[in-house]
KOLKOL-802027 format. One line per 2 residues: number of its first residue (from 0); their letters; for each residue y, x, z of C-alpha. Coordinates in steps of 0.001 Angstrom, whole numbers, plus 500000, padded with zeros to 6 digits. Layout:
! residues N
NUM) a) Y,X,Z; ...
//
This chain:
! residues 69
0) ma) 504455,492165,523537; 502515,491577,520309
2) np) 501002,494484,518440; 502995,495341,515321
4) at) 501143,494484,512129; 500242,497132,509598
6) ls) 499120,496944,505998; 496093,498758,504677
8) vr) 496809,499655,501050; 494213,500945,498570
10) lv) 494776,502046,494962; 492132,500279,492852
12) rs) 493503,500951,489352; 494533,504245,487791
14) li) 498136,505421,487538; 497526,506711,483989
16) gc) 499934,504992,481628; 502166,503674,484400
18) kp) 505911,504057,484358; 507316,507042,486276
20) nq) 508896,504808,488928; 505497,503219,489614
22) va) 503829,506628,489975; 506594,507759,492345
24) ta) 506202,504577,494404; 502427,505103,494673
26) ha) 503004,508685,495839; 505536,507434,498411
28) lg) 502793,505180,499795; 500449,508192,500007
30) lf) 498292,507074,497066; 497508,509768,494524
32) rt) 494106,508942,493020; 492067,505808,492453
34) gd) 490335,504896,495696; 492952,506487,497958
36) as) 493964,504359,500938; 496737,504489,503502
38) tq) 498065,502441,506384; 501709,501440,506237
40) pd) 503980,499507,508615; 504519,495868,507701
42) na) 508228,495765,506889; 510513,494809,504003
44) at) 510564,498322,502497; 506776,498539,502361
46) rg) 506490,495014,500941; 508941,495995,498188
48) ki) 506873,499050,497288; 503737,496921,497185
50) rv) 505459,494418,494895; 506135,497194,492352
52) la) 502430,498103,492291; 500845,494700,492959
54) hl) 498657,494889,489834; 497180,498233,490943
56) le) 496627,497688,494675; 494385,495961,497161
58) vr) 496263,495079,500362; 494887,493956,503711
60) et) 496946,492968,506718; 495718,494472,509988
62) tq) 496865,494583,513584; 497561,497795,515487
64) gg) 493995,497997,516805; 492535,497921,513309
66) aq) 491174,494373,513427; 491890,492261,510385
68) a) 494346,489425,510906
//
């Protein structure tokens, strides 16, 4: 069975001046301050959250073991 893919998400731009729904989405991803990073499962819900914040994030796709795909 293949390892499930994960997404490494890092907040590279500030949330100051963002709409409240964007701030709430960032917090749901575990991102509170510039430079914060989290690992999220690669699924439709996570991709939707990333789409809301695409201009503020850096996203890398990784495998379960941590190697970049």
